[in-house]
ZANU-800711 format. One record per residue (C-alpha): residue number from 1; y, x negated, z negated. Coordinates in nm, 4 decimals. Example, Ala and Ser with C-alpha at 12.3 -4.5 7.8 and 13.67 -1.06 7.14 Angstrom:
<1,<-0.4500,-1.2300,-0.7800>>,
<2,<-0.1060,-1.3670,-0.7140>>,
This chain:
<1,<8.5541,-10.1840,11.0996>>,
<2,<8.4306,-10.3666,11.3991>>,
<3,<8.0801,-10.4823,11.4455>>,
<4,<8.0413,-10.8160,11.3175>>,
<5,<7.8847,-10.9640,11.6498>>,
<6,<8.2390,-10.9249,11.7982>>,
<7,<8.4115,-11.1325,11.5961>>,
<8,<8.5089,-11.5057,11.6452>>,
<9,<8.2840,-11.7739,11.5727>>,
<10,<8.4449,-12.0375,11.4178>>,
<11,<8.3448,-12.3509,11.2108>>,
<12,<8.3389,-12.3037,10.8799>>,
<13,<8.5849,-12.5107,10.6209>>,
<14,<8.5308,-12.5567,10.2892>>,
<15,<8.7803,-12.3682,10.1229>>,
<16,<8.6555,-12.0691,10.3679>>,
<17,<8.5445,-11.7476,10.1810>>,
<18,<8.2374,-11.5733,10.2560>>,
<19,<8.1934,-11.2149,10.0966>>,
<20,<7.8602,-11.1856,9.8663>>,
<21,<7.7309,-10.9604,9.5809>>,
<22,<7.7553,-11.1592,9.2319>>,
<23,<7.3889,-11.0483,9.0774>>,
<24,<7.5744,-11.2102,8.7291>>,
<25,<7.8255,-10.9695,8.7412>>,
<26,<7.6366,-10.6352,8.7577>>,
<27,<7.6279,-10.7065,9.1322>>,
<28,<7.9930,-10.7119,9.1725>>,
<29,<8.1488,-10.7913,9.4965>>,
<30,<8.3242,-11.1538,9.5317>>,
<31,<8.4248,-11.4109,9.7909>>,
<32,<8.2490,-11.7502,9.7690>>,
<33,<8.3536,-12.0720,9.9393>>,
<34,<8.1817,-12.2518,10.1953>>,
<35,<8.1814,-12.5776,9.9849>>,
<36,<7.9918,-12.4129,9.6922>>,
<37,<7.7406,-12.2411,9.9275>>,
<38,<7.7223,-12.5904,10.0387>>,
<39,<7.6599,-12.7483,9.6827>>,
<40,<7.4102,-12.4851,9.5886>>,
<41,<7.2253,-12.5302,9.9078>>,
<42,<7.1934,-12.9219,9.7790>>,
<43,<7.1294,-12.8457,9.3957>>,
<44,<6.8479,-12.5983,9.5025>>,
<45,<6.7022,-12.7135,9.8073>>,
<46,<6.3290,-12.8961,9.8072>>,
<47,<6.2500,-13.1402,10.0801>>,
<48,<6.5271,-13.1749,10.3293>>,
<49,<6.3397,-13.1895,10.6556>>,
<50,<6.5305,-13.1718,10.9390>>,
<51,<6.3580,-12.9379,11.2539>>,
<52,<6.3631,-13.2038,11.5069>>,
<53,<6.2437,-13.5930,11.4657>>,
<54,<6.4794,-13.8452,11.5088>>,
<55,<6.7702,-13.6550,11.6350>>,
<56,<6.9837,-13.5812,11.3206>>,
<57,<7.1980,-13.7847,11.0719>>,
<58,<7.3082,-13.7602,10.7442>>,
<59,<7.6903,-13.8975,10.7631>>,
<60,<7.7987,-14.1255,11.0097>>,
<61,<8.0260,-14.3983,11.0681>>,
<62,<8.3536,-14.2184,11.0051>>,
<63,<8.2077,-13.9574,10.7262>>,
<64,<7.9569,-14.1626,10.5195>>,
<65,<7.7359,-13.9728,10.2278>>,
<66,<7.9089,-14.2026,9.8772>>,
<67,<7.5659,-14.2646,9.6709>>,
<68,<7.2373,-14.2544,9.7454>>,
<69,<6.9992,-14.2016,9.4568>>,
<70,<6.6334,-14.2008,9.5306>>,
<71,<6.3398,-14.2548,9.2888>>,
<72,<6.0214,-14.3416,9.4488>>,
<73,<5.9518,-14.5222,9.8022>>,
<74,<6.2115,-14.5323,10.1039>>,
<75,<6.0203,-14.5614,10.4242>>,
<76,<6.2512,-14.7478,10.7270>>,
<77,<6.0993,-14.6492,11.0540>>,
<78,<6.4569,-14.7793,11.2529>>,
<79,<6.6646,-15.0497,11.1799>>,
<80,<6.9154,-15.1653,10.9039>>,
<81,<7.2290,-15.2238,10.9545>>,
<82,<7.5724,-15.2069,10.8072>>,
<83,<7.8547,-15.4666,10.6426>>,
<84,<7.5814,-15.4886,10.3118>>,
<85,<7.3130,-15.6358,10.5688>>,
<86,<7.3342,-16.0585,10.5902>>,
<87,<7.2183,-16.1743,10.8950>>,
<88,<7.3457,-16.5217,10.8605>>,
<89,<7.0983,-16.7991,10.8625>>,
<90,<7.3204,-16.9667,10.6650>>,
<91,<7.3101,-16.6725,10.4199>>,
<92,<7.7261,-16.7125,10.4226>>,
<93,<7.8617,-16.4492,10.1668>>,
<94,<7.5246,-16.3533,9.9871>>,
<95,<7.6140,-16.1793,9.6772>>,
<96,<7.4372,-15.9483,9.4314>>,
<97,<7.5831,-15.6354,9.6088>>,
<98,<7.4111,-15.7183,9.9215>>,
<99,<7.0506,-15.7802,10.0779>>,
<100,<6.9588,-16.0528,10.3636>>,
<101,<6.7204,-15.9873,10.6817>>,
<102,<6.4081,-16.1142,10.6897>>,
<103,<6.4936,-16.3654,10.9775>>,
<104,<6.7946,-16.4685,10.7987>>,
<105,<6.5993,-16.5579,10.4674>>,
<106,<6.2873,-16.6884,10.6590>>,
<107,<6.5212,-16.9783,10.8825>>,
<108,<6.7044,-17.0931,10.6252>>,
<109,<6.4139,-17.1198,10.3759>>,
<110,<6.2698,-17.3344,10.6817>>,
<111,<6.5451,-17.5585,10.6748>>,
<112,<6.5729,-17.6290,10.3170>>,
<113,<6.1798,-17.7183,10.2888>>,
<114,<6.2149,-17.9408,10.6055>>,
<115,<6.5298,-18.1214,10.4525>>,
<116,<6.3194,-18.1661,10.1237>>,
<117,<6.2187,-18.5115,10.0993>>,
<118,<6.0858,-18.7341,9.8048>>,
<119,<6.2295,-19.0593,9.7446>>,
<120,<6.0442,-19.3207,9.5793>>,
<121,<6.0272,-19.7213,9.5147>>,
<122,<5.8383,-19.9519,9.3244>>,
<123,<5.9550,-20.1848,9.0452>>,
<124,<6.1065,-20.4209,9.2537>>,
<125,<6.3601,-20.2185,9.4100>>,
<126,<6.3716,-20.3646,9.7241>>,
<127,<6.3126,-20.1023,9.9294>>,
<128,<6.3466,-19.6957,9.8902>>,
<129,<6.0673,-19.4986,10.0862>>,
<130,<6.0841,-19.1095,10.1593>>,
<131,<5.8322,-18.8625,10.1622>>,
<132,<5.8489,-18.5540,10.3758>>,
<133,<5.6997,-18.2687,10.1711>>,
<134,<5.6715,-18.0374,10.4670>>,
<135,<5.4329,-18.2609,10.6602>>,
<136,<5.3701,-18.5735,10.4648>>,
<137,<5.1712,-18.6625,10.1492>>,
<138,<5.2396,-18.9050,9.8961>>,
<139,<4.9668,-19.0724,9.8247>>,
<140,<4.9354,-19.3717,9.5447>>,
<141,<4.7032,-19.6643,9.5843>>,
<142,<4.5318,-19.9047,9.3716>>,
<143,<4.4730,-20.1896,9.4097>>,
<144,<4.1551,-20.3825,9.4232>>,
<145,<3.9591,-20.5055,9.0733>>,
<146,<4.2657,-20.4251,8.8870>>,
<147,<4.3617,-20.0193,8.8711>>,
<148,<4.2112,-19.7421,9.0156>>,
<149,<4.3304,-19.3975,9.1227>>,
<150,<4.0552,-19.1186,9.0996>>,
<151,<4.1666,-18.7169,9.1847>>,
<152,<4.0013,-18.4781,8.9726>>,
<153,<3.8355,-18.1771,9.2091>>,
<154,<3.9856,-17.9074,9.1859>>,
<155,<4.3230,-17.9325,8.9510>>,
<156,<4.6692,-18.0469,9.0101>>,
<157,<4.5247,-18.4300,8.8183>>,
<158,<4.5701,-18.7975,8.9306>>,
<159,<4.3904,-19.0361,8.6870>>,
<160,<4.5675,-19.3706,8.7095>>,
<161,<4.3412,-19.6543,8.4721>>,
<162,<4.1827,-20.0096,8.5089>>,
<163,<3.8924,-20.0868,8.7025>>,
<164,<3.5354,-20.1601,8.5406>>,
<165,<3.5667,-20.5145,8.6601>>,
<166,<3.9750,-20.6361,8.6567>>,
<167,<4.1080,-20.9636,8.8538>>,
<168,<4.4379,-21.0703,8.6988>>,
<169,<4.5884,-21.2675,8.9632>>,
<170,<4.8451,-21.5010,8.7313>>,
<171,<4.9147,-21.4420,8.3757>>,
<172,<4.7997,-21.2089,8.0988>>,
<173,<5.0743,-21.2070,7.7578>>,
<174,<4.9358,-21.0292,7.4340>>,
<175,<5.2430,-20.9492,7.3286>>,
<176,<5.2386,-20.6422,7.0404>>,
<177,<5.6330,-20.6576,6.9166>>,
<178,<5.5662,-20.7534,6.5745>>,
<179,<5.5468,-21.0604,6.3815>>,
<180,<5.1664,-21.0335,6.3579>>,
<181,<4.9513,-21.1833,6.5874>>,
<182,<4.8036,-21.0173,6.8614>>,
<183,<4.4189,-20.9579,6.9586>>,
<184,<4.2071,-20.9490,7.2069>>,
<185,<3.8914,-20.7714,7.1354>>,
<186,<3.5731,-20.7941,7.3897>>,
<187,<3.3265,-20.5419,7.2945>>,
<188,<3.0051,-20.5661,7.4861>>,
<189,<2.5965,-20.4583,7.4139>>,
<190,<2.4833,-20.7076,7.5765>>,
<191,<2.6341,-21.0778,7.7690>>,
<192,<2.9714,-21.1264,7.7231>>,
<193,<3.1086,-21.4240,7.9282>>,
<194,<3.4885,-21.5167,7.9815>>,
<195,<3.5436,-21.7791,8.2584>>,
<196,<3.8772,-21.9247,8.3294>>,
<197,<3.9058,-22.0923,8.6977>>,
<198,<4.1516,-22.3301,8.8284>>,
<199,<4.2277,-22.5387,9.1335>>,
<200,<3.9480,-22.6968,9.2999>>,
<201,<3.8576,-23.0076,9.0867>>,
<202,<4.0467,-22.8872,8.7887>>,
<203,<3.8339,-22.5468,8.6546>>,
<204,<3.8105,-22.4695,8.3274>>,
<205,<3.5293,-22.3005,8.2366>>,
<206,<3.4976,-22.0698,7.8556>>,
<207,<3.2209,-21.9017,7.8170>>,
<208,<2.9693,-21.7303,7.5440>>,
<209,<2.6544,-21.6556,7.7193>>,
<210,<2.3818,-21.5700,7.4574>>,
<211,<2.5235,-21.6927,7.1457>>,
<212,<2.5826,-22.0208,7.3238>>,
<213,<2.9523,-22.1301,7.3809>>,
<214,<3.0320,-22.3687,7.6497>>,
<215,<3.3441,-22.5419,7.6784>>,
<216,<3.4083,-22.7681,8.0452>>,
<217,<3.5975,-22.9054,8.3002>>,
<218,<3.4701,-22.9977,8.6458>>,
<219,<3.7499,-23.2533,8.7069>>,
<220,<3.5816,-23.6066,8.7489>>,
<221,<3.8788,-23.7406,8.4734>>,
<222,<3.8931,-23.3897,8.2809>>,
<223,<3.8356,-23.3763,7.8687>>,
<224,<3.8778,-23.2055,7.6011>>,
<225,<4.0826,-23.1857,7.3069>>,
<226,<4.0781,-23.0082,7.0382>>,
<227,<4.3461,-22.9784,6.8000>>,
<228,<4.3884,-22.7815,6.4765>>,
<229,<4.7157,-22.7133,6.3241>>,
<230,<4.9341,-22.9182,6.5649>>,
<231,<4.6903,-23.2451,6.5210>>,
<232,<4.4323,-23.3762,6.7520>>,
<233,<4.0582,-23.3594,6.5422>>,
<234,<3.8229,-23.4558,6.8342>>,
<235,<3.7886,-23.5434,7.2193>>,
<236,<3.5089,-23.5332,7.4549>>,
<237,<3.5349,-23.7691,7.7786>>,
<238,<3.3909,-23.6805,8.1129>>,
<239,<3.1362,-23.9286,8.0568>>,
<240,<2.9863,-23.7331,7.7593>>,
<241,<3.1321,-23.9187,7.4417>>,
<242,<3.2610,-23.7504,7.2019>>,
<243,<3.5440,-23.8925,6.9488>>,
<244,<3.5204,-23.6708,6.5634>>,
<245,<3.8538,-23.7871,6.4141>>,
<246,<3.7620,-23.5923,6.1014>>,
<247,<3.4352,-23.4896,5.9233>>,
<248,<3.1806,-23.4031,6.1345>>,
<249,<2.9087,-23.1762,6.0446>>,
<250,<2.5947,-23.0100,6.2292>>,
<251,<2.3963,-22.7271,6.0719>>,
<252,<2.4396,-22.5536,5.7106>>,
<253,<2.1268,-22.6621,5.5244>>,
<254,<1.8862,-22.9722,5.6436>>,
<255,<1.5253,-22.8443,5.7025>>,
<256,<1.2957,-23.0462,5.9552>>,
<257,<1.4390,-22.8456,6.2093>>,
<258,<1.8118,-22.8713,6.1572>>,
<259,<2.0434,-23.1801,6.0813>>,
<260,<2.3431,-23.1877,5.8815>>,
<261,<2.5439,-23.5333,5.9300>>,
<262,<2.9016,-23.6133,5.7488>>,
<263,<3.0303,-23.9127,5.5950>>,
<264,<3.2123,-23.9754,5.2725>>,
<265,<3.3734,-24.2823,5.1778>>,
<266,<3.3157,-24.3621,4.8211>>,
<267,<3.5159,-24.5757,4.5715>>,
<268,<3.4399,-24.5784,4.1846>>,
<269,<3.3587,-24.8196,3.8829>>,
<270,<3.0788,-24.6673,3.6876>>,
<271,<3.0927,-24.3403,3.8451>>,
<272,<2.7701,-24.1180,3.9070>>,
<273,<2.7548,-23.8662,4.1695>>,
<274,<2.5152,-23.5490,4.2005>>,
<275,<2.4030,-23.4768,4.5636>>,
<276,<2.3316,-23.1294,4.6969>>,
<277,<2.3114,-22.9793,5.0516>>,
<278,<2.6574,-22.9477,5.0944>>,
<279,<2.7006,-23.3175,5.0136>>,
<280,<2.8080,-23.5896,5.2763>>,
<281,<2.4825,-23.7628,5.4643>>,
<282,<2.6476,-24.0496,5.4848>>,
<283,<2.7628,-24.2509,5.1791>>,
<284,<2.9622,-24.5412,5.1834>>,
<285,<3.0370,-24.7336,4.8670>>,
<286,<3.2985,-25.0127,4.7848>>,
<287,<3.1595,-25.1144,4.4756>>,
<288,<3.4450,-25.3925,4.3863>>,
<289,<3.5617,-25.1803,4.0948>>,
<290,<3.2402,-25.1888,3.9545>>,
<291,<2.8622,-24.9926,3.9674>>,
<292,<2.8013,-24.6611,4.1224>>,
<293,<2.5281,-24.4125,4.0590>>,
<294,<2.3811,-24.1310,4.3081>>,
<295,<2.1752,-23.8508,4.1968>>,
<296,<1.9344,-23.7184,4.4558>>,
<297,<1.8679,-23.3252,4.4563>>,
<298,<1.4886,-23.2081,4.4477>>,
<299,<1.3054,-23.2750,4.7220>>,
<300,<1.1561,-22.8967,4.6965>>,
<301,<1.4997,-22.7459,4.6681>>,
<302,<1.5538,-22.5246,4.9210>>,
<303,<1.6845,-22.6649,5.2346>>,
<304,<1.6079,-23.0059,5.0966>>,
<305,<1.3206,-23.0800,5.3356>>,
<306,<1.3687,-23.3331,5.5914>>,
<307,<1.6928,-23.3731,5.4856>>,
<308,<1.8059,-23.7295,5.5235>>,
<309,<2.0745,-23.9475,5.3148>>,
<310,<2.2068,-24.2962,5.4110>>,
<311,<2.3465,-24.5628,5.1309>>,
<312,<2.5986,-24.8148,5.2342>>,
<313,<2.7828,-25.0773,5.1058>>,
<314,<3.0235,-25.2427,5.1448>>,
<315,<3.0765,-25.5324,4.8748>>,
<316,<2.8537,-25.7718,4.6915>>,
<317,<3.0172,-25.7146,4.3597>>,
<318,<2.8225,-25.4186,4.1691>>,
<319,<2.4928,-25.2567,4.3137>>,
<320,<2.4383,-24.8842,4.4654>>,
<321,<2.1509,-24.6987,4.1973>>,
<322,<1.9843,-24.4029,4.3779>>,
<323,<1.8152,-24.2347,4.1014>>,
<324,<1.5818,-23.9096,4.1568>>,
<325,<1.5729,-23.5634,3.9594>>,
<326,<1.3454,-23.4451,3.7514>>,
<327,<0.9809,-23.6036,3.8550>>,
<328,<1.0403,-23.6969,4.2420>>,
<329,<0.9157,-24.0426,4.3128>>,
<330,<1.1417,-24.2327,4.5466>>,
<331,<0.8836,-24.4540,4.7013>>,
<332,<0.6852,-24.4754,4.4065>>,
<333,<0.9991,-24.5379,4.1799>>,
<334,<1.2371,-24.3656,3.9710>>,
<335,<1.5187,-24.5082,4.1234>>,
<336,<1.6193,-24.7669,4.3842>>,
<337,<1.9075,-25.0368,4.4126>>,
<338,<2.1703,-25.1252,4.6798>>,
<339,<2.3554,-25.4573,4.7093>>,
<340,<2.5507,-25.5785,4.9453>>,
<341,<2.4318,-25.9262,5.0861>>,
<342,<2.0815,-25.9505,4.9618>>,
<343,<1.8209,-26.0605,5.1628>>,
<344,<1.7321,-25.6705,5.1523>>,
<345,<1.9451,-25.4447,5.4070>>,
<346,<2.2984,-25.3086,5.2583>>,
<347,<2.1532,-24.9857,5.3024>>,
<348,<1.8905,-24.7727,5.2792>>,
<349,<1.7845,-24.4305,5.4284>>,
<350,<1.6137,-24.2153,5.2336>>,
<351,<1.4359,-23.9082,5.3391>>,
<352,<1.2560,-23.5993,5.1219>>,
<353,<0.9016,-23.4862,5.1777>>,
<354,<0.9834,-23.0998,5.0684>>,
<355,<0.7850,-23.1406,4.7919>>,
<356,<0.8251,-23.4499,4.5016>>,
<357,<0.9201,-23.7714,4.7125>>,
<358,<1.1852,-23.9571,4.8718>>,
<359,<1.0608,-24.2149,5.1254>>,
<360,<1.2578,-24.5181,5.3468>>,
<361,<1.3032,-24.5102,5.6739>>,
């Protein structure tokens, strides 16, 4: 047998045979294919480290490994290339089986963000504006004395609300959309005032200040009309004259510091009316059908002190008799008579002293 070094040197093929010893078969001499030896090296070796850095390839453009399985981190000190890498800035051909280059991804994302605008318009729909989200800020501006906006820092919150002092240029309408009436509640621990201001010379004012109510107009020819149930009840002219078309009362109970004034027209034959603090203080009596008698309240009763009653006769046919209550006296008498056409006036004004006496005024 010739020396092994004298044999021809060739590149082995996968099916070439290599002589060796099979230790698993009692050290029998056997042939092994070059492919089986290569496969054994892939399975059994540990780290696969080349003898020279940046020199050798794993596979080639024409002879490629099929799959690469890694469990860990892949480090690349060179470039990534191949048909599975997308370098088109519009990401043409993107799929779940390939990857995009960082430059392609950055260029594509920048183009999308720059091209995105926020379009908006108001209730009038007269114009559509836009905000470049890449370079501009969108501002929600309030209106002085109407709406205010507040940015809560640090957060992503924008608060929109009414100002403490609200101005409404035209009309404020309250409508709850139901059959029940709408309610405007004004709550203020201090002074509450409501003012309505119109054009010059025709200003309407309605205010409540410290419990006092004021209604007026600056017009030289203006006047106030008060209606209830669609019926005119009273008017006040520009010169201050007031016309009350119905019963007029001021105050609840009469004392020396208060006045109640109301009128009652009485017609009745032989009737007697018992008066109290809620009775009309002016009694106009038609006695054509018979005499009429009034009984005064006790001069000492609550709310009677300083109270004034006026009795007026409109007919000479019969008397008006005003009589006392209890032990009171009326100018020293138990009663007084009033008759139309006598030498005495056909009326009598009586005031209580708050104790036991009614006197004529």
